[in-house]
N, C-alpha and C positions, 0 to 999 in steps of 0.2 A: 712651440710644437705641441700638439695635443697628445694625450696618452696613446691614443691609437696610432697616431703617426711616430710616436717614439717606438712604439713595440713593432710597426712596420719596419723602421730603420734598423732595430735591433735583429729582427729575423733576417732582413736582407743581409747585414752585416755577418750574422751566423752561417748563413747559406754560402755567402761569398768565402767565407773562411773555409768552409767544407770544400768547396771547388778547388780553393789553393792547396788544400792538404791532398785532394786526388791528382792534381797537376805535378805535386812533388812526388807523390808514389810513382807517377806514371814516369818521371824523369830516373828516379832511382832504379825501377825495376827495367827500363829500356836499356840502361847504361850497362846492368848486370847482363841481361839477355843479349845485347850487343856483342859484348866481350866474349862472351862463351860461343856464341854462334860463329864469330869471326874466326876465333880459334880451333873450333871444331871442323869448320869448314876448309880453313887452310890445311889443317892436319891431315884431311881425307880428299884434300883437292876437289872439293864441291863448289863449283861457282855458286849454285843458287843458296846456299847455306851461308856464303860469305856475303852475299848480296842481301840476304836477309837481314844478317846482323849490322850491316852498314846501314841499312833502312833503318834498324831500331835506333842507331845513333843519331841519325837525322830527325827522327819522331821524337826524341828527347830534347832537342834543340827547339823544336816546335812547342813542346811542352813548357820549355823554360820560359819562352816568349809568353804564353798563356799566363804562367805563375806571376811574370812580372807585371802584366796588366791587371791582374786581381790582386796584387799586393799595392799597386797604385792606387786602385778604387778604395782599399781600406785605408791606406794612409792618408789620404786627402778626403774622405768620406764622400766620394762619388759614386754613383751607379754607373757611370761610364767614363773612360778615359778622355783626357784634354786632346784638342787637336794637335797640340804639339806632340803627345804620345803616340797619336795616330800616326803621324807622319814618321817618325823614328821607328816604329812597329812594321810598317810597310816597307821601310828599307831593309828592315832585318828579315822579314818574311821572303824578300826577293834574294837575299844571301842564301836563305834555306831552300828556295825553288833552285839557284843553281847548283846546290849540292845534289838536289834530286835529279837534274839533267845529268850531272857528272856520274852519278850513280847508273844511271840507266845507260850511259855510253860505255861504262866500263863493264858492266855485266853483259851488254849485247857483244863488245870486242871480245871478251874472255869466251863467251858461249860460242861465237863464231870460230874463234881459234881452237877451242876444244874439239868441235866437230870436225874441223878441216884434220887436226892433227890425229884425232882418234884416241884421246886419252881416256882411260878408264879409271874414274875415281874409287876410293875405297869406302868401305861401309863407315857409319857414323852414327853409332847408337847415342851418342852425347848430342848430335844434331838433331835426332829424332825426339829426343827427351826435351830439349827446349823448345820445340815447335809445339809439343803436346802442352807443354807447361803454359805457353803463349794461349792455346786455345781454351785453357781452362780459367786462366787470369782476365785476358782481355774482354771478353763478353761480360763479366762482372762488373768491371772498370767501366766499360762503356755505358752499361745500364745505370750506374750510380751517377756518373757525369749526366746522362740525360735527365734522371729525376731532379738533380739540383738545377740544370738548367730550365727546364719546365717550371720548377718552383719559384725561379726568379723571373717569371713573365716570358717565358722561350728566351732566355738571354742568349743571343746569338755567337757569341764567344765562346760559352761553355758549351753550347749545342755543336758548334764546330769542332771543338775539342773532342767531343763525344763521336762525332762522325770520322774523325781521323782514326781514333782508336778501334772503330769497326773495320775501318780500311785495313788495320794491322791483323784483324782476324780473318778476313778474306784472304790477305797476304800468307798468314800462316798456313790457312787450308791449302791454298795452291802448292806451296812450296813443300809441305808435309805429303801432299799427294804424290808428287814428283819423287820425292826422296823415298819414300814407302815403295812406290813401284820399282823404282832403280834397286833398293834392297831384294825386292822379290823376283825380280826378271833379270837383274844384272845388265840391263840395257843401258849403255853409257850416255845415249843421245838424251835420255829423259832429264838429265840434270841440267844440260845447257838450254832445253826448253823451258824447264821450270824457270830457270835465270831470266829468259826472255819475257815470262809472265811479270817477273819482279821488276824488269824494265818498262814495261808497259804500266805498272801501277806506279813507278816512280814518276814517269812522264804525266801521268794524270795528276798525282800529287803536286808535283812541280809546277803544273800549269795552273792550279788552283791557289797556290801560294803566291806565285807571280801577279796572279790577278785580285789577290785579296779575297777569294770566293769559298774561302774553307767553311762554308756554312750548309748544313743539311736543308733540304726543301722545306721541310716543316717548323724550321726557325721563324719564317716569315708566312703566317696564316694569310691565306688569300693569294699567295703566289702560286 
């Protein structure tokens, strides 16, 4: 291998390790975020916050899959996973898709029940705090993943992970908007409505995971 080729391989390996570290941070952060959000949501009776927390847990599973794929590349010195790896990961992604569909069903059923029964949840400063933290951390994380993915020649795996992180930002915005509106107005129906938005996001993510299309449009120039 030429000196230029060796340097290129070293650069690719370094960037792949950086992507792996970002995936690891995503897992750790989403696990903590999910536990805090579910606890805060259950304590206050907020369907939307519980749903957000469960979604964070599912996202951490997806990030684990990304980390496993990147680890395989480093372990075997490949720039792409083998066909066997791809088949295993497709099955795992479909399991992730099922969890998204179950989340959408649970949030929808709980939201409808809350509207019918007329339940009034409590305020949740902790819930607001975890959503604000997500709005600070996730855009930075998504930007870092995008830089790595583009430096690796528009790597579809890492750009897909970045796209998923950006979806988390949108979900944080919608959930926080509903929660703040509830805090300000006391209108109990705002919480289940925010939950329905989470259900829509979960269906979207579940469909893409099932079809293996978790790649943003600019990952394939010319498409």
